[in-house]
C-alpha positions, 0 to 999 in steps of 0.5 A, a space after each residue: 826868391 823873397 829875402 828874410 828881410 822882405 819876409 819880415 816887413 811883409 809879416 809886419 804888415 799884416 797885422 791890421 786891427 780890424 783885419 786880423 791875420 789868420 795863423 793856423 798853427 803847424 808843427 813840422 814842414 809837411 804840415 807847413 806846406 799843407 797850411 801854405 797851399 790852403 792860401 795862408 799868408 803866413 806860417 806860425 809853429 805851436 810849441 805844444 804842437 811840435 813837441 807832442 808831435 816828436 814825443 815831448 812834453 810842452 814847456 821847453 822839454 823839447 831841446 833848443 837845438 831840435 826845435 831849431 832844426 824843426 824851424 829850418 826845415 819848415 823855413 825851407 819849404 815855404 816862401 811865406 814868412 815863419 814865425 816861431 813859438 819859442 815859449 819862454 826864450 829858453 833861459 831867464 837871463 836877457 843874454 840867454 833869450 838873446 841867443 835863442 833869438 839869435 838862433 832863430 833868426 839864423 834859421 829863417 824865422 821873422 818873428 817870434 812869441 815870447 812868453 812872461 811866465 816861468 815854462 816850470 809852473 805857469 806863474 808870471 815873471 816880473 813886468 821889469 824882468 820880462 821887459 829885460 829880456 825883451 830889450 835884450 832881444 831887440 839889441 839883437 834883432 836890430 843888430 841883424 837889420 832884420 825887422 823881426 816881430 817880437 809877439 810878447 805873449 803874456 799869460 795873465 789870463 792863464 793865471 785864473 778861470 775864463 769865468 773869473 776874467 775881469 777889467 782888473 786883469 785887462 788893466 794889469 795886461 796893459 801894464 805889462 803891454 806898455 812895459 813890453 812895448 818900451 822894451 821893443 815888443 811888436 805885438 801883444 798876444 794874450 791867450 786864455 782871454 775869450 770874453 768878446 767885451 774884454 778882447 775889445 777893451 784889451 784891443 782898443 786900448 793896447 799899445 801893441 796889435 793884439 793877438 787872440 787865440 781861438 778858444 772855440 774854434 766854431 767861433 766866427 772870425 768876423 767876431 775877432 774882427 769887429 773888436 779890433 783884434 790884428 791877429 788870430 792864432 789856432 795854437 795846438 787846436 790845429 794839430 789836436 783836430 789833425 791827430 782826431 782825424 788820423 785816429 778815426 781814419 786809423 780805427 776805421 781802417 782797423 775795423 
């Protein structure tokens, strides 16, 4: 049995710029076992996949207690490090987000994604407000002596269409990354960013290892490695793909 503390250290060491950790996101204990058996080095949940698989909409509409129990089941079926998508932390106040982090650690997670946008409308929080939320999380984490990995997700690139992304948005992301790093974040997650040049620019100057979400499942992973990315996530696409195959199999059986 590997201790939670050792899993946390193992997970942290997997974030190497240029040799990215690949996270093929899952949604329950069964999918976690399947991905683990495929040779994964870590397990990560997708909030959208977890919600949809259980009849909820995304955006913190799945009850926190349900999400935490699902996490506990996932952590219980694998020896791999598990990171959980906590969306925006299930609360605005730093103290509430700290409590959510505490629940995730108790359930066996060694890392999380924490968004800087409001679940209700996707608008960005003030950088200072998000930094305070991260700072409280770090205080809670430090008290456990487990080096839990806070992957600070910024939704800057979700504010405009991909074709409108530019250097100014990279700079805005970097300003947030610096504040989040100072507050105690361990990684920077920038979903929505797909331009290779901007990805490389952000990875090169980010104070935190960069996590990018695969927008096109057909893109070769070496593209991310060559641009200095430290983690690549598949998000909800793995769940969507599995459900499509299930639908096709059911249709074929009926026909």
